[in-house]
C-alpha positions, 0 to 999 in steps of 0.5 A, spaced: 452 515 444 451 512 451 458 512 455 461 505 457 466 505 463 470 501 468 470 501 475 475 497 479 475 500 486 474 493 489 473 491 496 481 490 496 483 496 492 488 501 494 488 504 500 487 512 498 486 517 503 483 521 507 481 515 511 479 516 518 478 511 524 477 503 523 470 504 519 473 507 513 481 506 513 482 502 507 480 498 501 476 504 497 480 506 491 479 513 489 472 513 490 470 518 496 462 517 496 462 511 501 458 510 507 458 504 512 453 501 517 453 495 522 448 493 526 448 488 533 455 486 534 457 487 526 464 490 525 468 493 519 475 493 520 482 493 516 486 487 518 493 486 518 499 487 523 498 493 527 503 496 531 498 500 536 502 501 542 501 508 542 493 508 540 490 511 546 488 518 548 494 523 550 495 530 552 493 534 546 498 539 543 496 545 538 501 547 533 502 550 526 507 548 521 509 542 524 512 535 523 511 530 529 512 522 529 516 517 533 523 514 532 524 507 531 529 502 531 529 496 526 531 490 530 529 485 524 528 487 517 520 488 515 516 492 511 512 498 513 505 498 509 502 504 512 502 509 518 496 513 521 497 519 525 491 522 530 489 529 528 484 534 530 482 538 524 478 544 525 478 546 517 481 541 512 488 540 512 494 537 507 498 532 511 504 529 509 506 522 511 514 521 511 519 516 513 526 518 514 532 513 515 538 514 519 544 509 521 543 511 528 538 515 532 542 521 532 542 522 525 543 524 519 537 522 516 535 521 509 527 521 506 526 514 503 518 515 503 513 521 502 506 522 500 501 528 501 493 527 502 488 532 504 484 530 510 477 534 511 475 537 518 474 532 523 478 528 529 481 522 528 486 518 525 489 520 518 492 515 514 498 515 509 494 509 505 498 503 502 505 504 502 511 499 501 517 501 505 523 497 506 525 497 513 533 495 514 535 491 520 539 495 524 537 502 522 533 507 525 527 510 522 523 517 523 516 515 521 511 521 522 506 526 519 507 534 517 502 539 517 503 546 514 496 549 517 494 548 524 492 542 528 491 538 535 495 532 536 496 528 542 502 524 546 500 518 550 504 517 557 507 511 555 514 510 557 520 509 552 524 505 549 518 500 548 520 493 544 514 492 539 518 486 536 520 488 529 521 495 531 523 498 538 520 505 539 526 509 541 523 516 542 517 521 540 520 526 535 518 533 533 521 538 528 519 545 527 517 547 520 516 542 515 523 537 514 526 537 507 529 531 504 535 530 509 535 532 516 541 532 520 537 530 527 530 531 530 528 533 537 526 528 541 520 527 546 520 522 552 513 520 550 511 517 543 506 521 539 499 518 538 500 514 531 499 507 528 503 503 524 501 497 519 507 492 518 508 486 514 514 481 513 521 483 510 522 485 503 525 480 498 532 481 496 535 479 490 541 476 490 540 473 497 545 471 502 552 473 502 553 473 494 559 477 493 557 484 489 561 488 484 560 495 483 557 497 476 557 504 473 551 505 469 549 511 464 542 512 460 541 504 461 536 500 465 538 495 470 533 490 474 531 483 475 526 478 472 520 475 477 515 470 475 510 469 480 507 462 482 500 465 485 496 471 484 499 477 488 500 484 488 507 488 488 507 493 493 513 496 492 520 495 489 527 498 489 534 498 487 540 499 491 544 505 489 550 508 492 550 516 491 554 522 493 549 527 491 542 528 489 540 523 484 533 522 480 531 515 477 525 512 474 523 506 477 519 501 472 515 495 472 514 491 465 510 485 464 510 479 459 506 473 458 513 470 456 520 470 459 522 472 452 519 476 447 515 483 448 515 486 455 509 492 456 511 497 461 505 497 466 508 503 471 514 508 472 515 513 477 520 518 477 523 520 484 529 524 486 533 522 493 539 525 497 546 523 497 546 516 501 547 509 500 540 505 500 535 503 496 532 508 491 524 505 492 517 506 490 510 504 493 506 500 488 499 497 487 500 492 481 497 486 480 501 480 479 499 474 475 501 467 476 505 464 470 507 471 467 513 475 468 515 482 470 521 486 469 522 490 475 528 495 476 530 502 475 533 507 469 538 513 470 542 518 466 548 516 471 548 512 477 552 506 480 549 499 482 551 493 485 551 486 481 552 479 482 557 475 477 553 469 475 546 468 473 541 464 477 542 457 474 537 455 479 532 461 480 532 464 487 525 462 490 520 466 494 514 464 498 510 467 492 514 466 486 521 466 484 527 471 481 529 468 474 535 473 472 538 480 471 536 484 466 541 490 463 539 494 457 543 498 452 543 506 452 537 509 452 537 517 452 529 518 453 529 513 459 525 506 459 521 505 453 513 503 452 515 496 450 522 492 449 523 486 446 527 481 451 532 476 447 533 469 449 540 470 452 540 469 459 543 475 463 549 473 466 548 478 472 543 479 477 542 486 480 541 488 488 534 490 488 528 489 493 521 487 492 515 487 497 509 482 495 503 481 498 495 482 499 492 489 499 488 491 505 481 489 504 475 491 508 473 485 513 466 484 515 464 480 521 461 480 528 465 481 534 461 476 538 460 469 537 453 467 535 450 474 534 447 475 527 449 481 524 449 485 518 455 490 515 455 494 509 459 499 505 455 503 500 458 507 494 454 513 491 455 513 483 453 518 477 450 513 472 447 518 468 449 517 460 452 510 461 449 504 458 455 500 461 459 501 467 463 495 469 465 493 476 471 489 478 472 487 485 476 481 489 472 477 494 474 471 499 470 468 505 472 464 512 466 459 511 461 464 511 454 461 510 449 464 504 444 469 507 439 473 504 443 479 506 449 477 502 452 480 496 452 486 491 445 490 492 443 497 488 438 502 489 436 509 486 434 512 492 439 509 497 433 506 501 430 500 497 435 496 495 435 490 490 440 484 490 444 483 483 449 479 485 450 473 490 457 472 492 459 465 493 461 462 499 466 457 497 472 462 495 477 462 501 482 464 496 481 471 493 476 470 487 475 476 482 468 478 480 467 483 474 459 485 473 456 490 468 452 494 473 447 498 468 444 492 465 443 488 472 440 494 475 435 495 470 433 487 470 432 488 477 427 494 476 432 499 479 433 506 474 440 508 472 438 515 469 441 518 475 445 516 481 446 509 483 447 506 490 452 500 490 452 496 496 457 490 498 453 487 504 455 481 509 450 477 514 452 472 519 453 470 526 461 469 528 467 472 527 473 471 522 477 467 527 470 463 528 469 461 521 465 467 518 466 473 515 468 476 508 473 480 505 
């Protein structure tokens, strides 16, 4: 029997490393066999607010088993969507991206986010991928990368401190060896290390304002809040504010339901262990949230404390993307959050101190850097389609006034040279539009064999930049 599969790598799918340099920094799921091409003034970029003050050539240094990065003071609350570190790697190396939080620049620091990626040999930026780390106003953050093997890194000659808006870079930082979950203090440098940060707006916090909070001791139970998005968006991260005097292991969950009351199905659960501290226990996610549906978001632990506000939302708390409806507390659950649970019609009388980061995933943007110069951009992925009668591709797309051209759309090829178009993407989708197609029958109808390898190409052609009224994401 022939196989059937589903691809959902998407033009705006999750950023998964290794991603090096602008041409391949994001939006490509877990599929590794991508190639990129642009002619004339065409360009492929990953848009977003990028803190690139230190994106310049600096003095090279060589070391083994090291952690390097920069120390930032959060002048305003914001969200760290991802960070990149410049490395010259003679062999493939594992790179661990970490974020530490401290009340002051002197420390101590506790780790609030970490992800490890494998970077191939080469020279350029290696990326953490999509994160969603809440940076609290008034706190100091050590943001950097650790390498257990050997590699070169760079330090530009930029005078510090330097005000970057929401973040001020205080020092370059270094640590001999690989730091653990807590660091008493980092050694500092007078110049920053070569690094790029992607920032978003602040996380949405429940409850907002200066609501009086009460400390609640919890055991073997779920605590969280119910959210109702008014538009399609993505949950990039979430956390529960938990004071703790020792290491604590928590399971952070997301449930989804078509109705406010009824059966909720779990769509994500992550287990994290964090050191003693008083802050958010949080995780990064990449979960689509649909308008009109309901999402229960929170945490479970064997024994922990959290904060609650005495009073439910008679008028739900509104955000730009939706609203927080009410809090939720479960009964005793020895084995942790279940696959499904039924929420009764009773409105919870409390809301819990938590945060959610909501927004767009990074998307590949294709446009031109020069006004009125026709250019073509393409991103091509190589797939093994042997044995498949059906292979479904799902992706999201939007455009900025891009006119229809013969070079626009989704194309396929069996040899990587001769391509046939199987989908003409519309030119009226200024908002995100989901497309789902079955590659195999469409390729065969176009006369392209599917009994081996299939090259799938996303291509854009036009003559103005995104800000000038052309381009696609």
